[in-house]
N, C-alpha and C positions, 0 to 999 in steps of 0.2 A: 421523421423524431430519433428522439435520441434515452440510454437508456444510461442510466445517474449509480453509482453505489457507492458508499462510502464509510469509508472506519475509520472509528474515535474510537481518543487513545492508546495505540500502539506502543507498549513497549518496547522502542525504538529509534535510537533520535534519528532529529530530522535528514540532517545532512547525511547519516550512512542512507534513509529512507530514501533519500535520493538520487543515490548511484544504480539502485535496480530498479526504480521508474523511469527515468533515461534509459535508460534500458531497452527497454519493452512500448517507449510513449510511441501513434504516431503506425502500429503495426497491427498487421490483423492480428484476432487471437489467439485464433489457431497457433498461430509461430510466438508470442509472443504468449502464452501456452505453456508451449517448449522450450523453450529457451529460460522458461523459471521454473521451469522443471527441473532443474539439474544446472539452478545456480546454487554455488554454495556462500546462500549468503541469509541471516536471517530473516531483514522481512523479503526474498523471497518469497518467504513461503505466502504469508497477509498474504503480498500484491493480487498473491496467489488466486487466493480462495478468496477474496476482493471481486479481481475478472471476473471470475463463475457466480461471486453474490453479481455483479449486470447483466450478463447471459444470462442467465434464472429473469429475474429482471422484467430482458427484452421481450423472452422466448412466453412470460406472464400480460403481457401484454396486450398477444398475437399479432402487434401488425409491422413486424420486421423482418428480412432469410434471416438465420442466425450466423447463415454464414459465409454473410456477404461482409457482421462487423469489424472492424475496426478500432481501437482506440485512440479515440476524439482528441480528447484531453485525459493529463491524470497532472494529480497537483499534489503536492506534503506541504503541511502550512506545521506549522513548530503547534505543539499542547504545553498545559500544564506540566511543571517540573518539580517530581519530587524530592523533595531533601530530608534525608535521610542522618546518621551520624555511622563513623566507626569507632571502633574503641579504637585508642595509643597507648603509648607504655606510658607511664606518669598520671595516669587520670583522666590524660586527653583523654579528645573527640575533633577527630577531622572531619568535616564537612562530606557527604556523598552528594548526590546530583542528577536525580535515577528519567536525564530525561522521556518523555511522550510526544510522538504526532500525529495529525491529521491527519489520512487521504480519502484521497476522492479522485472517485475515475470519471467519465464519460463517454460511453462508444454509440459508436451513427454509422448507418449502415452507408458504403461504401456502391 
């Protein structure tokens, strides 16, 4: 059995989130949460909450031992881009692309 959780429309770029996700792939859940606690990245807090949500999903199923869980797979997909404008000199406007991402995690028992 496996336990899944997903975070949609996270306000962080996919490339920046992948840096954090690559650190925890394949680790035990307890080790992953410890490393994410002290990581100084915006997406670290999001990924930590997502893993905790997947653990809560596994606990709710009551078919898995929570102490033996590990991050089987975790991936980041690019979400839609919010297009905004920044005012510039002489009445001009430059575009600003605010990127979003979708983060998915699958936990499994070792």
